matplotlib code that plots the C-alpha trace (Angstrom):
import matplotlib.pyplot as plt

x = [-19.9, -17.9, -13.9, -11.9, -10.9, -10.9, -12.9, -16.2, -17.9, -20.4, -23.0, -25.6, -25.7, -28.0, -24.9, -22.5, -24.2, -25.2, -20.8, -20.3, -23.1, -21.9, -18.5, -16.0, -13.2, -14.1, -11.5, -13.3, -11.3, -13.1, -11.2, -11.2, -9.1, -6.3, -2.4, -2.9, -6.0, -4.5, -1.7, -3.9, -6.6, -3.3, -2.3, -5.5, -6.0, -2.7, -3.2, -6.9, -5.1, -3.3, -6.0, -8.6, -10.5, -11.1, -13.6, -11.7, -14.5, -13.8, -16.8, -16.1, -15.8, -18.2, -21.0, -24.5, -24.4, -20.4, -21.4, -21.2, -17.5, -17.0, -18.8, -17.5, -16.5, -12.5, -12.6, -13.6, -10.1, -9.4, -8.2, -6.5, -7.8, -8.4, -10.0, -9.9, -11.1, -10.6, -13.8, -13.7, -17.7, -19.1, -17.0, -14.2, -10.8, -8.8, -8.6, -5.9, -5.4, -4.1, -1.7, -0.6, 2.0, 1.4, 3.8, 1.9, -1.6, 0.0, 1.4, -2.6, -4.3, -1.6, -1.9, -5.3, -7.1]
y = [-47.5, -47.9, -46.6, -50.1, -48.7, -48.9, -45.5, -44.7, -44.3, -41.9, -42.6, -39.6, -36.5, -36.9, -39.3, -36.4, -34.0, -36.5, -37.5, -33.3, -32.4, -35.2, -35.0, -32.6, -33.4, -35.1, -35.2, -36.4, -37.7, -37.6, -39.3, -43.0, -45.7, -44.5, -43.3, -39.7, -40.9, -44.2, -42.8, -40.4, -43.1, -45.2, -42.4, -42.3, -46.0, -45.7, -42.2, -42.9, -44.9, -41.8, -39.4, -41.1, -38.1, -37.2, -39.1, -40.2, -40.6, -41.0, -40.5, -41.5, -38.9, -39.2, -40.3, -38.7, -36.5, -35.7, -31.7, -32.4, -31.3, -30.8, -27.6, -25.9, -22.6, -24.5, -27.0, -24.3, -24.5, -27.9, -30.0, -32.6, -35.7, -36.3, -33.3, -34.0, -31.5, -31.3, -29.7, -28.5, -28.3, -28.9, -25.2, -26.3, -25.5, -27.1, -28.3, -29.6, -31.0, -33.9, -36.7, -36.1, -38.2, -39.4, -36.7, -34.3, -35.5, -35.7, -32.3, -30.9, -33.0, -32.3, -28.4, -28.9, -31.5]
z = [31.0, 34.6, 34.6, 35.4, 38.9, 42.8, 43.1, 43.7, 40.3, 39.7, 37.0, 37.6, 38.1, 41.8, 42.4, 41.7, 44.0, 46.6, 46.9, 47.1, 49.2, 51.7, 51.7, 53.1, 51.1, 47.2, 44.0, 41.2, 38.3, 35.0, 31.8, 30.0, 30.3, 28.5, 29.2, 29.9, 32.5, 33.9, 36.1, 37.6, 38.5, 39.9, 42.4, 43.4, 44.1, 46.0, 48.2, 49.1, 51.8, 53.1, 52.2, 53.9, 54.8, 51.2, 48.4, 45.7, 42.8, 39.2, 36.3, 32.9, 30.5, 27.4, 30.4, 29.1, 32.9, 32.5, 31.7, 36.0, 35.4, 31.8, 32.3, 35.6, 35.3, 36.2, 33.1, 30.7, 29.1, 29.1, 26.4, 27.4, 29.8, 32.6, 33.9, 37.7, 39.5, 43.9, 46.1, 49.4, 51.0, 47.4, 46.1, 43.2, 44.6, 42.2, 39.1, 36.6, 33.3, 31.5, 33.3, 36.6, 38.5, 41.9, 43.1, 41.5, 43.1, 46.1, 47.0, 46.1, 48.1, 50.6, 50.1, 50.1, 52.4]

ax = plt.figure().add_subplot(projection="3d")
ax.plot(x, y, z, "-o")
ax.set_aspect("equal")
plt.show()
């Protein structure tokens, strides 16, 4: 059920906890391989070279353990895919929903990491 990206795939709650626990800066995109999500994955793949201090990950929206993202208080009102969440030292510092351009993602990364 992995997404077709060149990002680190999160496939369980324990992997999620490990990524958040072992990395100071983390960006996780929770979505599907569709027109709203693909631009965000693409931006992440491009920007990971520029922001090597950030761990870029994805998790499928339909994954059985996606509750680790969907149940975050910061994502409670989200309706559109993808859910994109930025973590610093294990805490959510920013969360966005729906399509984002590379410039929008880059601005968030510059502002927070």
